[in-house]
Every structure is written in structure tokens, then in C-alpha cells.
Backbone as numpy.savetxt, mean C-alpha at the origin, in Angstrom:
# Nx Ny Nz CAx CAy CAz Cx Cy Cz
6.85 -28.25 -26.00 6.13 -28.19 -24.38 6.36 -26.49 -24.53
5.35 -25.57 -23.17 5.30 -24.29 -23.52 6.48 -23.40 -22.59
6.86 -22.51 -23.12 8.28 -22.23 -22.25 8.17 -21.39 -20.75
8.67 -21.38 -20.13 8.55 -20.56 -18.68 7.35 -19.29 -18.82
5.83 -19.67 -18.00 5.38 -18.19 -17.71 6.14 -17.17 -16.53
6.29 -16.15 -17.58 6.94 -15.01 -16.17 6.32 -13.78 -16.85
7.20 -12.67 -15.98 5.74 -11.58 -15.92 7.38 -10.57 -16.55
6.91 -9.90 -17.64 7.94 -8.89 -17.62 8.94 -7.96 -16.92
8.43 -7.86 -15.83 9.15 -7.88 -15.35 10.09 -8.75 -13.79
9.81 -10.14 -14.64 10.95 -11.40 -14.43 12.26 -11.45 -14.11
12.51 -12.12 -12.51 14.02 -11.37 -11.82 13.75 -13.57 -11.34
15.24 -14.01 -12.13 15.57 -15.12 -11.93 15.45 -15.22 -10.34
16.16 -14.03 -9.93 16.24 -13.65 -8.26 15.21 -13.06 -7.57
14.23 -13.68 -6.41 13.47 -12.82 -6.19 14.38 -11.37 -5.47
13.60 -10.45 -5.08 14.12 -9.63 -4.76 13.32 -9.11 -3.12
12.24 -9.15 -3.34 10.75 -8.96 -1.71 10.60 -9.55 -1.24
10.67 -11.03 -1.63 10.38 -12.88 -1.26 11.52 -13.26 -0.79
12.19 -13.78 0.36 13.18 -13.99 0.99 13.01 -15.60 0.33
13.98 -15.31 -0.39 14.86 -16.70 -1.24 14.72 -17.92 -0.46
14.66 -18.01 0.63 14.80 -19.54 1.66 13.50 -19.66 1.66
12.44 -19.08 1.33 11.39 -19.56 1.68 10.58 -20.05 0.37
11.58 -20.94 -0.83 11.01 -20.76 -2.07 11.46 -22.97 -1.98
10.97 -23.32 -2.32 11.36 -24.82 -2.33 12.64 -24.78 -3.68
13.33 -26.58 -3.83 13.90 -25.86 -4.95 13.11 -26.77 -6.13
13.49 -25.42 -7.51 13.03 -25.76 -8.22 11.62 -24.88 -8.63
11.44 -23.97 -7.59 10.04 -22.88 -7.28 11.12 -21.96 -8.08
10.54 -21.44 -8.93 10.69 -19.62 -9.41 9.20 -18.74 -9.23
10.05 -17.97 -8.76 8.91 -16.61 -8.52 8.15 -15.99 -9.71
7.33 -15.78 -10.20 7.14 -15.49 -11.39 6.92 -13.63 -11.62
6.04 -13.43 -10.03 5.65 -11.67 -10.03 5.93 -12.01 -8.77
6.54 -10.70 -8.09 6.44 -10.47 -6.99 6.00 -9.17 -6.94
5.35 -8.68 -5.98 4.98 -6.91 -5.80 4.44 -6.02 -4.53
4.69 -5.17 -4.72 4.08 -4.33 -2.70 3.00 -4.02 -3.72
2.01 -3.37 -3.11 0.68 -2.81 -3.43 1.56 -1.37 -3.88
1.19 -1.03 -4.74 1.16 0.86 -5.59 1.18 2.04 -4.28
2.27 2.61 -4.07 2.60 3.77 -3.40 1.16 4.64 -3.63
0.39 4.78 -4.88 -0.50 5.40 -4.77 -2.23 5.21 -4.48
-1.72 4.01 -3.77 -2.95 3.67 -3.15 -3.08 4.28 -1.79
-2.05 3.58 -0.88 -1.34 4.13 0.45 -1.10 5.38 0.58
-0.21 6.05 0.03 0.15 7.09 0.45 -0.38 8.36 0.31
-0.60 8.94 -0.48 -1.43 10.28 -1.01 -2.30 10.86 -0.75
-3.26 10.09 0.10 -4.16 10.50 1.52 -3.17 11.47 2.66
-1.86 10.20 3.08 -1.61 10.89 4.51 -0.86 11.57 4.06
-0.26 11.88 3.12 0.89 12.96 2.21 -0.06 14.31 2.32
-1.31 14.06 1.48 -1.99 15.52 1.35 -2.35 15.90 2.79
-3.10 15.15 3.88 -3.78 15.24 4.89 -2.06 16.07 6.05
-0.95 15.82 5.37 0.02 15.86 6.14 0.30 17.62 5.52
-0.01 17.75 4.00 0.53 19.06 3.83 -0.21 20.32 4.27
-1.71 19.62 4.10 -2.95 20.93 4.96 -2.70 21.01 6.33
-2.57 19.58 6.86 -1.82 20.43 8.70 -0.67 21.46 8.73
0.28 20.74 7.66 1.56 21.68 7.86 0.83 22.99 7.63
0.35 23.50 6.52 0.09 24.82 6.09 -0.82 25.79 7.00
-1.91 25.10 7.53 -2.27 25.43 8.73 -1.81 25.64 9.44
-0.79 24.80 10.13 0.30 25.17 11.71 1.00 26.53 11.02
1.56 26.35 9.97 2.17 27.43 9.32 1.70 28.73 9.84
0.52 28.86 9.29 -0.16 30.14 9.21 -0.62 30.68 10.33
-1.29 29.72 11.14 -1.23 29.94 12.62 0.41 30.74 13.23
1.44 29.50 12.83 1.96 30.24 13.60 3.12 31.84 12.96
2.63 31.40 11.64 3.81 32.93 11.07 2.94 34.27 11.72
1.63 34.45 11.84 1.07 35.96 12.19 1.91 35.92 13.34
2.11 35.01 14.25 1.94 35.87 15.75 3.27 35.43 15.63
4.76 35.24 15.10 6.03 35.01 14.73 6.60 36.55 13.50
5.35 37.23 13.05 5.76 37.93 11.65 6.71 37.61 10.90
6.87 36.24 10.43 7.18 35.10 9.88 6.60 35.62 8.09
7.33 35.36 7.00 6.11 35.47 6.28 4.40 34.71 6.18
4.07 35.58 5.82 2.00 35.14 6.06 1.80 34.73 4.76
0.84 33.68 4.91 -0.42 32.71 4.01 -1.45 33.26 3.63
-1.63 34.50 2.55 -2.79 35.47 2.33 -4.06 34.76 2.95
-4.55 35.32 3.18 -6.18 35.50 3.92 -5.89 34.01 5.07
-5.15 33.28 5.75 -5.10 32.47 6.63 -4.14 33.01 7.80
-3.88 33.23 7.51 -2.74 34.20 8.86 -3.55 35.08 9.37
-3.51 35.98 8.11 -4.89 36.80 8.76 -5.85 36.52 9.31
-6.29 35.47 9.05 -7.64 35.01 10.01 -7.20 34.47 11.43
-5.79 34.11 11.58 -5.34 33.24 12.89 -4.99 34.79 13.57
-4.11 35.81 13.07 -3.35 36.98 13.62 -5.31 37.26 13.98
-6.23 37.56 13.65 -7.37 37.89 14.03 -7.74 38.08 15.80
-7.70 36.24 15.44 -7.81 35.53 16.71 -6.98 35.71 18.28
-5.59 36.02 17.82 -4.95 36.83 18.61 -5.09 38.00 19.30
-5.99 38.58 18.69 -6.46 40.45 19.09 -7.58 40.15 20.08
-7.71 39.16 19.63 -9.08 38.65 20.90 -9.14 38.18 22.33
-7.36 37.16 22.03 -7.44 36.83 23.15 -5.72 35.87 23.04
-4.38 36.12 22.68 -3.33 35.67 22.76 -3.74 34.06 23.31
-3.92 34.08 24.42 -4.29 32.46 24.93 -5.06 31.75 23.39
-6.09 32.55 22.96 -6.44 31.54 22.15 -6.21 31.09 20.97
-5.09 32.09 20.16 -3.60 31.84 19.54 -3.29 30.74 19.90
-2.70 30.82 21.48 -1.77 29.71 21.09 -2.55 28.30 21.72
-3.84 28.11 21.40 -4.33 27.08 22.20 -4.88 26.82 20.42
-4.81 27.55 19.73 -5.11 26.84 18.04 -3.68 26.64 17.15
-2.47 27.08 17.85 -1.69 26.63 17.60 -1.07 25.21 18.04
-1.64 25.22 18.99 -0.94 23.64 19.97 -2.14 22.94 19.33
-3.49 23.21 19.16 -4.13 22.24 18.27 -3.71 21.74 16.61
-3.71 22.93 16.27 -2.96 22.08 14.31 -1.52 21.62 14.52
-0.53 21.70 15.72 0.41 20.94 16.56 -0.13 19.61 16.26
-1.29 19.28 17.57 -1.47 18.06 17.85 -2.09 17.51 16.34
-2.73 18.01 15.51 -3.54 17.47 14.82 -2.24 16.80 13.88
-0.99 17.82 13.43 -0.21 17.63 12.25 0.97 16.35 13.04
0.56 15.91 14.59 1.43 14.92 14.94 0.96 13.63 14.48
-0.46 13.67 15.04 -1.42 12.57 14.67 -1.20 12.22 12.72
-0.86 13.67 12.26 -1.22 12.65 10.72 -0.36 12.48 10.33
0.97 12.68 11.06 2.73 12.20 10.72 2.22 10.86 11.23
2.18 10.26 12.27 1.69 8.61 12.78 0.75 8.28 12.04
-0.31 8.63 11.70 -0.67 8.27 10.22 -0.55 8.20 9.19
0.44 9.08 8.71 1.28 8.73 7.52 2.34 7.42 7.86
3.02 7.71 8.76 3.50 6.51 9.34 3.48 4.72 9.39
2.41 4.64 9.86 1.40 3.55 9.84 1.22 2.96 8.41
0.62 3.49 7.42 0.64 3.73 6.52 1.67 3.53 5.53
2.87 3.71 5.98 4.11 3.35 4.74 4.24 2.29 5.15
4.39 2.03 6.49 5.06 0.81 7.19 4.15 -0.50 6.72
2.45 -0.41 6.70 1.81 -1.14 6.12 1.72 -1.43 4.66
2.50 -0.47 4.29 2.66 -0.54 2.57 3.88 -1.40 2.27
4.67 -1.50 3.60 6.30 -1.41 3.05 6.54 -3.11 3.49
5.25 -3.61 4.60 5.80 -5.14 5.07 5.15 -6.10 4.19
3.73 -5.53 3.35 3.33 -6.75 2.24 4.20 -6.52 1.42
4.04 -7.92 0.65 4.86 -7.89 -0.07 3.34 -9.26 -1.16
3.43 -9.37 -2.40 2.20 -10.54 -2.70 2.88 -11.08 -4.03
3.46 -12.27 -4.00 3.88 -13.06 -4.87 3.13 -14.34 -6.01
3.54 -14.40 -7.36 3.19 -15.51 -7.49 3.81 -16.81 -7.93
4.47 -17.77 -7.49 5.57 -18.42 -8.34 4.97 -19.66 -8.92
5.65 -20.36 -9.42 5.08 -22.11 -10.01 4.55 -22.55 -9.37
4.75 -22.81 -8.24 3.68 -23.20 -7.68 2.95 -22.79 -6.07
2.92 -21.78 -5.74 2.16 -21.47 -4.82 2.30 -19.45 -5.15
0.82 -19.12 -4.54 0.50 -17.94 -4.46 1.21 -17.25 -3.13
1.73 -16.71 -2.86 2.01 -16.26 -1.41 1.91 -14.34 -1.05
1.78 -14.38 0.35 1.67 -13.06 0.83 2.20 -13.19 2.18
3.59 -12.13 2.34 5.33 -12.31 2.91 4.21 -10.88 4.14
4.32 -10.68 4.82 3.91 -9.23 5.79 4.97 -9.76 7.17
5.71 -8.15 7.05 6.38 -8.47 8.27 7.28 -7.33 7.96
8.56 -6.78 8.69 9.55 -5.88 8.32 10.34 -6.31 9.20
10.72 -6.89 11.00 11.56 -7.31 11.42 10.99 -8.49 11.70
10.12 -8.97 12.09 9.00 -10.66 12.28 8.57 -10.55 10.44
8.15 -12.05 10.33 7.43 -12.52 9.42 6.40 -13.31 9.78
5.37 -13.44 8.86 4.39 -13.95 8.44 4.59 -14.62 7.18
3.95 -15.73 7.07 4.07 -15.90 5.49 3.06 -16.88 5.54
2.08 -16.38 4.26 1.25 -17.28 3.92 0.74 -17.55 2.36
0.08 -18.72 2.20 0.32 -19.46 1.15 -0.94 -20.11 0.52
-0.87 -19.97 -0.48 -2.43 -20.87 -1.17 -1.86 -21.55 -2.54
-1.19 -22.84 -2.54 -0.83 -23.41 -3.65 -1.54 -23.44 -4.66
-1.28 -22.86 -5.97 -1.51 -22.94 -6.91 -2.93 -23.81 -7.21
-2.67 -25.29 -7.11 -3.76 -26.11 -7.51 -4.78 -25.65 -6.82
-4.70 -25.22 -5.74 -6.50 -24.94 -4.74 -6.61 -23.60 -4.97
-6.12 -23.37 -5.91 -6.83 -21.73 -6.63 -8.10 -21.89 -7.19
-9.41 -21.62 -6.16 -10.40 -21.83 -7.87 -10.87 -20.85 -8.40
-10.26 -19.58 -7.86 -11.08 -18.23 -8.74 -9.39 -16.92 -8.42
-9.42 -16.40 -9.03 -8.92 -14.76 -8.96 -10.05 -13.77 -9.51
-10.17 -12.88 -8.58 -11.18 -11.63 -8.54 -10.76 -10.48 -8.56
-10.73 -9.64 -9.90 -10.15 -8.52 -9.84 -11.05 -7.63 -9.96
-11.34 -6.25 -9.03 -11.69 -5.29 -9.02 -11.50 -4.13 -9.41
-11.60 -2.98 -10.58 -11.02 -1.93 -10.43 -11.97 -1.27 -10.45
-11.78 0.52 -9.76 -13.24 1.07 -10.26 -12.18 2.31 -11.52
-12.61 3.14 -12.03 -12.72 3.84 -12.84 -11.02 4.50 -12.52
-11.03 5.00 -12.06 -10.05 5.48 -11.33 -8.68 4.75 -11.25
-8.85 3.36 -10.68 -7.91 2.41 -9.98 -7.13 2.19 -11.78
-8.60 1.80 -12.74 -7.95 1.35 -14.18 -6.78 2.90 -14.92
-7.07 3.93 -14.12 -6.54 5.43 -14.60 -5.19 5.22 -14.21
-4.79 5.03 -12.39 -3.74 4.51 -12.58 -2.70 3.42 -12.21
-3.77 2.15 -13.07 -3.07 0.94 -13.24 -2.69 0.28 -11.65
-3.62 0.13 -10.69 -4.28 -0.84 -10.14 -5.26 -1.27 -9.89
-5.82 -2.21 -8.69 -6.27 -2.37 -8.21 -6.64 -3.59 -7.00
-8.04 -4.26 -7.02 -7.82 -5.07 -5.54 -8.54 -6.40 -6.23
-7.70 -7.64 -5.61 -7.48 -8.92 -6.08 -8.12 -9.58 -4.72
-9.07 -10.60 -5.08 -8.93 -11.28 -3.95 -9.10 -12.96 -4.46
-8.93 -13.90 -4.05 -8.62 -15.34 -4.21 -9.72 -15.87 -3.63
-10.56 -17.14 -4.24 -10.71 -18.21 -4.05 -9.55 -19.06 -3.80
-10.12 -20.25 -2.63 -9.84 -21.75 -2.79 -10.47 -22.78 -2.05
-10.00 -23.83 -2.54 -10.76 -25.14 -1.78 -10.48 -25.49 -0.43
-10.77 -25.43 0.43 -10.55 -25.70 1.78 -10.45 -24.31 3.11
-10.14 -23.92 3.84 -9.90 -23.38 4.45 -8.80 -22.59 4.95
-8.60 -21.61 4.09 -7.16 -20.70 4.12 -7.43 -19.49 4.51
-6.00 -18.86 5.37 -5.79 -17.82 6.04 -6.08 -16.46 4.77
-5.83 -16.60 4.01 -5.66 -15.48 2.59 -6.49 -15.19 1.60
-7.20 -16.63 1.83 -8.34 -17.01 0.38 -9.72 -15.40 1.38
-10.16 -15.07 0.18 -11.31 -14.16 0.40 -10.58 -12.91 1.09
-9.40 -12.68 1.19 -9.03 -11.51 1.92 -8.78 -10.71 0.88
-9.43 -9.25 0.60 -9.10 -8.21 -0.20 -7.69 -7.67 -0.20
-6.66 -7.81 -1.20 -5.89 -7.11 -1.40 -5.99 -5.93 -1.97
-5.79 -4.63 -1.90 -6.10 -4.17 -2.72 -4.67 -3.04 -2.98
-4.98 -2.33 -4.13 -3.40 -1.36 -4.22 -2.66 -2.19 -5.88
-3.01 -3.17 -6.12 -1.99 -4.41 -6.76 -1.68 -3.88 -8.06
-0.78 -3.44 -8.43 -0.46 -2.97 -9.83 -0.55 -4.46 -10.67
-1.02 -3.31 -11.93 -1.18 -4.74 -12.89 -2.05 -6.32 -12.57
-3.05 -5.68 -11.99 -3.84 -6.83 -11.46 -4.66 -8.12 -12.02
-4.67 -7.52 -13.21 -4.87 -8.36 -14.49 -3.93 -9.46 -15.07
-2.71 -8.37 -14.75 -1.45 -9.79 -15.12 -1.14 -10.58 -14.03
-1.32 -10.68 -13.29 -1.45 -11.19 -11.60 -2.55 -12.34 -11.68
-3.75 -12.03 -12.07 -4.56 -13.40 -12.40 -3.97 -13.97 -13.60
-3.81 -13.37 -14.59 -3.16 -14.15 -15.79 -1.87 -15.30 -15.17
-1.06 -14.79 -14.55 0.30 -15.43 -13.81 -0.30 -16.94 -12.63
-1.24 -15.99 -11.94 -1.73 -17.17 -11.70 -3.12 -18.38 -11.71
-3.60 -17.87 -12.71 -4.20 -18.71 -13.79 -3.45 -19.99 -14.94
-1.96 -19.16 -15.34 -1.28 -19.95 -15.97 -0.93 -21.09 -15.13
-0.35 -20.56 -13.92 1.08 -21.73 -12.89 -0.16 -22.49 -12.87
-1.46 -22.07 -12.38 -2.45 -23.18 -11.59 -2.21 -24.23 -13.48
-2.79 -23.80 -14.15 -3.25 -24.81 -15.66 -1.76 -25.96 -16.06
-0.67 -24.55 -15.36 0.95 -25.86 -15.78 0.84 -26.20 -15.00
0.63 -26.76 -13.61 0.76 -27.75 -12.97 0.25 -28.96 -13.08
-1.40 -28.82 -13.13 -2.27 -29.60 -13.48 -1.66 -30.36 -15.08
-1.09 -30.14 -15.32 -0.47 -30.61 -16.50 0.51 -31.65 -16.50
0.72 -30.80 -15.20 2.30 -31.98 -15.23 2.45 -33.38 -15.28
């Protein structure tokens, strides 16, 4: 008889999926959030660019250390009208606030979603305070599709899509930014095969 199917990062106690959701004898083979490299770099870069622009606009007017070229350009606006310079500062401040909200939304979206494969099911757990718990029994999984661009392969993540028999909420849903997606596919296939061989 073959040994248990486990992921290299296997732990007997689940860290991300609530243990109360598991059936007696059910083991988590792999659990993961999407990688931060998918969800967070864009919002962080946007925040940094807008922070630099806001600082450049404010630095020229406040005699702070300036950013070459940018602060000079904003100071020249002040030569035309101090009101115009204040409007520019306000505009970039508003954009910075929106970028911070965008970052917060992406961060919460990353934090709240957990993907897991157990010996019986594929699970998607969503939520921080309240929780949604969707599942597909491994016996009903028909295929696990993995898509990776060259950039995804370089950073070690991809998009996973499951197809299943019957109508299921998480079937055909794209799970983006899943780390080690081929391992995820292998574990689902192996769990389904072991389940049918019982």
C-alpha cells in the first residue's frame, strides 16, 4: 500500500484552513494563499510613485530637500499661481489616498482567500471575520488546468482552474497567483486516484 500523499511543506495541523471544517480522518495535503508577488507589487509601486510625486510637489513649496527636476517643475507652477500649486498638491494627495485604498483592498483580498487540498476535498476558504467555505470532493474533480506565463514561471506561481461534474460554485473559477501550481495539480490528481482506489 502506498504511503500518504503529502506536499513538501506538509504539516499535520492545518495553519490556514480552520481545523473544525475538516472531517474525522481528513488530512490537509496542501494549503496556501496566493503569492504576494501576484497581488501586492502593483499597488506598492503605484503608492511609491504617487508618494514621490506628492513629496516633489510639497517639497518645492515648503523648502524641504527637493527631488531633482520634479520639484523644480512643481515650483515653476507656483510662480504662475500659488493656488495652482496647492491644487496640484491636493490632486496628488487625493491620488495617494486612492492608491492606499487600492493597496488595502488588494491586501485584504490576498489575506482572506486560502486554497487547500485535503485527502477528500479541494477547498476555497474566503473571509477574515466572516467565512465562506466552498469545496469540491476530489472524486468529482474532472480536470485541473494550470496556466503559467513566462513571467509566472520565473516567479513560481500560476493560475489554476478546476472542472468538476455537476454544478459547483468554484468550478471553472480562475485561482490566480497560486504558488507551485503544478504541485497543486499533482496533489489533487493523486488524492482523487487514491480516493477511487479505496
